[in-house]
N, C-alpha and C positions, 0 to 999 in steps of 0.2 A: 505495498500500499505504499503511495505518497503524501498522504494528510488526510487529516480528520479533524472539521471542524467542533472545537467545544464550544467556542462561544464569539462571535463576530458580531454580537446587538442586531443582527438582522432580525431576532425573537429571541424567543428567548433561550436558555444554554442548552445544547442538545442532553440526552439523558434523564431532564426533567428537573433536576437541580436549582437553587435560589440562590444567587449573591447574597453573602452577609457581610457586616462588619462586625470582627471581634477583635477586643479588648482585652488590657490585662485587668480589666476590674472583676473577672472571673476570679481571678486568685487574689483579690485585694487593692491591686494598682487603682492608680488615677489617671491613667493614660487615655485621651477620648479624643474620638473621632468618626467621621460619619462617611457615609458611602451614598453617594449619586451617582444616577443617569444620565450624562448632559452632554454637549458638545466643548472637546476641549481640544485646542490648537488645531481647529477646522475640521473634528473627526469626531464620530460618536463614542462615547467611553464610559467605562465604569471608571468613577472618580474617587477613590480616597484622598481624605484630606484631614488634619487633625493635628494631635499634638502628644510625640509618646513621653510621660515621664519614668523617670528612675527609680520615686519616691513609692514606700510601702511594697517594697520588692518587686515592683513591676516594670515595665519598658516594652512591650509592644501594640500594635496595630496591626491586624490584619485584615486583607481582603479574601475572603474564604469560598470555595464553592465544592459543594459535594457531587460530584459526579454524577452520582446515583438518584433520583429524587426520592428513592424508598430508601435511602442509607446502605445500599449494596456498592457491589463493585464494579471497576469497567477492566475489561482486558486492554492494554494498552502494549501488549509484547510483540505487535507485528511493527511497532513504530520504532522509531530510534530515540527521540525524546520529544521536548514540548517545545514551541514555536512561541512570541508572546511580541505583542506591539505595544510598548510601554512609551508613554510620555513622562517627564517628571522633574523634578527639583536639583536633578544632579546627584543626588544620594545614591548611598549605597541600601537596596533590600536585597530580601533572600526569597527564593521561590521553594517553598515548603509542600513537600507530598506527603499523604499520609494512607497506609493501605489497611486491611482488615486485620492484621497481626499487631499494628502500634495500638497499644493499650492505656499508654498513659498520655495524659495532654502535654507534656513537655518533650515527647518523641516525636520523632519525623525524620524525612529525608531532607536534606538542605544542599541547596544550591546558590551561591549568590552571584548578583544581577547587580548593574548599573543603572538608574534610571535617567538618562539625560535630557534638556531641556525641550528637543524636539523628539517626535517619533521613531521609532528604533524599533527593527525587529532582534530579538535575541534568540536565539538558540540554544537548548542545554539539552545536552543529553543524558540521556539517564545514568549513563555511564559515570556522569560529573557529580551527583548525587550521594553526599556522605549520610551514613547513619548517624543521629544526632541523639545519645543517650538509649544506643539499643544495638545490639551485637547483629542481628539479621541484613545481610546485605537487600537490596530494592530490589521487589518482586514486580514489574510495571503490569504483572496479568492481575493485580488483585488492589488496585488503587481504587480509594474510599475519595480523597479530599485533596484540592490544589488550595494553597493556600499564596499570597503574593505577601508579604511580611517585611515590616519595620520593626527590627528588633536592637535593643539592646544600647542605640543613640538615643539620649535625649533631643527634643526640640519638634519643628515641625514636620510634617507628614504632607508629600502632595505626588498622588500618584496614580495614573491614568491610563487603564487597558482598552486596548481598541479590539484585538484581536486575541484566542486564544488554540492553538491548535496542536495537534501533535502529528508529529512529521516523522 
């Protein structure tokens, strides 16, 4: 397969999942953010804005999508990785993946990326994702959630996503 669209903003995301803004308030943090669907730099986008705070052991904001609306998994093993078209504030972000084998909120598979001020397509092969606080390697046949995350750096967040696909 060459590519499979996850979300291109032409309708609802493939698989029936919904985008959400998730912050560290779930663990006592005070970071605050919002997610809007709006035009950013001439393109329709999912737009995450807010402020990350390290107070109260916090430190993240996330734009997250469950790949299957029923909470199930998606088999992406026929693909090389993920491609995303982003526009941001020039900051460092992470693409975090979760599988059905990930049990704890702090566990994920992570790959860093930078979100420049202009629209840019970034390709992240599955091989670039490293396990965070777990031992098992990433199994792309069992993907459950994708998150674009501002983590560990206090300050403003401005990250827009216009296209997300498996390649």
